[in-house]
N, C-alpha and C positions, 0 to 999 in steps of 0.2 A: 717518818713521812713528812715532807715539807710542802706547804701550800705555796703556790706561785702567784696566782692572780685570778681575777674574776672579770667577766666580760658581759656585754649587753645581750638582751633578748634576741637581737637581730641575728647573731651567730647561731643561736639555737634554732631559729626558724630555718636558716640555711641548712644546718646539719640534719634536721628532720627530713627536709626534701631530699638531701643526698642519701640519707639512710634508705629511703624508698627505692632509689635507683640502684643502691648497692645490691640489694637482694632481688630486685625485680618484681614485677607484677603488683606494685602498690604495697601499701603498708598494712591494710586492715586484715585481720584474721578471719577467714571464712567462718560463718556462723555454724557450719556443720562440724567444725574442728574444735577439739579441746586444747590441742597444743600443736605447734609446728616449729621445727628447727631448720633453718636454711644456712648452709655453709657454702662459701664461694672459695674455690681453689684456683690458683694460677699455675699453669704448666707451660714451660718453654720447650718446644720440640727441637730436635737436633738440626732441623732446617732453619731455625731461628724464629719460626712462627710461635706466637703466644696464643693460648686458648684459656678462657675462663670456664670453669665447670661449676655449675650451681647444683647442689644436692639438697633436697628437701625431704625430711622425715616428718610424718604427721601422725597424729592420733585423733580419731573421730570422737565425737561426744559419746558414741556407743562403745568406745574402747578399741576400735579396729585400727591397726597400724597401716601406714601408707608410705610410698616412696615415689619420688619424681626427680628428674634431672633436666638440665637445660645447658646450652652451650653458647658461647659468644666468642668469635674470633674476627670481629669486624675489621676487614683489611683497610677500611678507610681511616682507621685510627692508627697513629704512630705506634702505640703500644696499648693493648687492652688493659683496663684497670677496673677494680671493683666499682668505681663510680661511673664508669662508662658502660656497665652491663645494661644492655637495652631491656626495658620492661617488655618490649615486644618479642624478645627471644622466646622461641617456642618451647614450652615445657612438655616433657615426655613423661606421662604417668605410667609407672611400671606396675600394672595391676596384678600380674601373676607373681607367685612367690619365687619363681626361678625362671630364668630365660636369658635370651640375648636379643639385642635390637641394633640395627644398623641405621645410621642417619648421615646425611651430608649437610654440613653447615653452610651458611650463606657465603663464606669465603672459600668453600670447596674442600674443607677438611673432611676426610672420611672417618667417621666415628663409629665405634662398636662398643656397646654397653653390655657387660655380663653381670648378672646379679643372681644371688641365691640367699634367700632369707627364710628358707623352710625350717631351719633349726635355730633361728635367732631367738634370743630371749629379751623380753622387755620388762622394765620396772612396772610394778603394779600401781604405784602411787600416782594419783591424778595430777599432781603438780610436778612430776618428774619429766625429764626429757623424753620425747618420743623415739629417740634413737635407740638402737639395740644396746642393751647393757651387758650382753655377754652371749654365750652360745657359739654356734658355728655358722658364720655368715660372711658374705663378701659382696662388694660392689666394685667393679673394675671398669675403667674407661680407657679404651685404646684409640688413639688418634693417629692417623696416617701410619698404622702398624707399630706405633710406639705405645708402651704402657704408660699412660699419662697420670693415672690415679688408681690407687688400690686401697680400699677401706675394708676393714673386717678382721676376723681372727678365726683360728681353727683350721680344719682341713680345707674348707672351701677357699679361703684366702691363700693358703699355701699352694694349692693346686694351680691357681691362677699365676702366682709368682713363679712357679716352676715352668709353666708354659712359655713365659716370656723371658726366662733367665738368660737365654743366649742372644736376645735382641736388645736394641736400645731401650733404656728405661728412663723416663722423665719423672723426676720427683715433684709432683704437684704439691704446692704448699698452701696452707690456709691463710687467706688474707682478710676474710670478714665472716661474721657469724651473726645471725639474727635468731633470737629465741622468743617465741610468742606463746602465751598460755592464758587460759581463761580461769576466772576465780576459783579458789581452792576449797570450796565447801561452804556450809551454812554459817559457820563461825566467822570465816573471812568476809562473807557477804554481810553479816550483821554488823561487823565492825568496820566495814568498808576498807579492808586492808588488801593491798597488793604487795606481795613479797616473793622474791626469787633469788636463788644463789646459783652460781655456775663457776666453772674453772676455765682458764684460758692462758695462753702465752702471748704476750704483746710483741714478741720478736721470735722469729724462727730460731729454735734452739735455745731460747731464753728460759728464765725461771717460770714455773707455773704459778698463777695467782688465783685466789678466790675472790670473785666479785659478787657482792650481795647488795640488792636494792630493796627498798621498802617505802611504801607510801600508805598512810593510814589517816583516818578521820572521817567526819560526816560529809554529806553532799552539800556543796555550795556554801559552806561556812568559811570562817577565817581561821579555825583551829586545825589541828592535824599537823602532820610532819612528813617530810621526805628525807630519806637517808640513803647514801651510797657509801659502802665501805669496801676496801680492798685489803685482803689478808687480815681482817678483823679490825682495821683502823678506819675511822670515818674520814672520808675525803670530801664529802659534800653533805650539807644538812640544812634543812629549812624547818623552822618551828611553827610558822604560820603559813600554811600552804595557800590560803586564799589570797595572800599578797606575794607569794613567791612560787607560783606554779610553773614558771619557766626560769631556767638559769644555767650557769656553767661555771666551771672552776678548773684550775689546773693544779696538779700535785706531782711531787717527786716521790717515787716508791723507794722502798728500802734497798733495792738493787740498782738505784740510780735512774730507772726508767721514768721519763716524763710523760704523763698522760693527761688528756683533756677529758673532763667529765661533764656531760650535759644531761639535763632532764627537762621534760615537758609533760606535765600531768594535767594539763588543762581539761582535755576531753574526759579523762577519768574522774577528775575532781568534781566537775560540774555535770556529770552523768550524761554526756552527749554522745557516748559511743565512740565513733571515729577511730582514732589511733590508740585509744586507751592511755595508760601511763607509760611513757617512753623514757628510757635511760640509754645513753650512748657513752661509751668509753673508747678512746682511741689513743694509741701511742704516737708521739710526735717523731717527725723525721730528724729533728735537731733538738739539742738540749735547751736552746734559747729560741726566742721568737714569739710571735703572737699566736692566738688560738688558730688552729689550722683552717677552720671553716671561714675565718674572718679574712684571710689573705690568700686563699687558694681558689682558683676558678673551679667550676663544677666538673670540668674535664680533666683536672690535674690528678695524677695518681697519688694515693695517700702514702705516707711514709711508713706506716706500721699497721698492725692488726686493728680492726674495727669491730667492736662488739655493740650490738643493738638489742636491747631487751624491751619487750612490750607486754604489759599485763592488762588484762581486760576484766571488767566485772562479769559476773556470770550471766 
């Protein structure tokens, strides 16, 4: 793994603002939630129209799972992108464990959502993802009579796939993901540690990578550290967080993928709540060039997958 460069804090500030618009509805995790995972999928319909689908899985502080969806196909944009996902896009909370719901987007796209999580299984660990870890479940989004997105496994997902087998099927692909979680227990709170690991692909059909983030140390001091590793190799590290609570770095992964790594642990370090400890990893569109946030306008579509992790104190 090869390090490329390091950039100023200004790019981190821009990236944090863009991260909020990627997933929509702001950055802060609701106080009633223990964890939330928001994934944004892009689907191009046979008519040429693109639609962004935002799927949010949550787990409350009481341990109850939740699911919500939102859509954006703003026809005023030349091409919808994760960064153009409007924070005002209406979120539809799916309160029942099974059902269907029909909506019409602002651009006139007729959307039908089918879901069934009655037999879904969830990990019991408080620090795990709130998404189903197994079982029989599905979430399907049909846009203008085309199957735009299908998530799940088991009979429920297979039944949906069979229903639309004879019609046009649009393969919605994942373009961004935000994982938010609250402190992982008394030990983590006592040591002021924020840590999380997840897996993702920076390119459609590319290799899967493990991304691990960690911030630890006391409140408001100059000791402590921040670490970001990919596939077990450290790509970013700060040994004195009080002097380096924001920063960014670029690295080349073993498969040749170039990624920008950014962190902002100011709110978490100084105990001010807000956005918590933030870590952002994003693949570059090109193998050369500056940090993407430094030279792309806010409306420009990103070149690759965008991962945003937020860790909060309890």
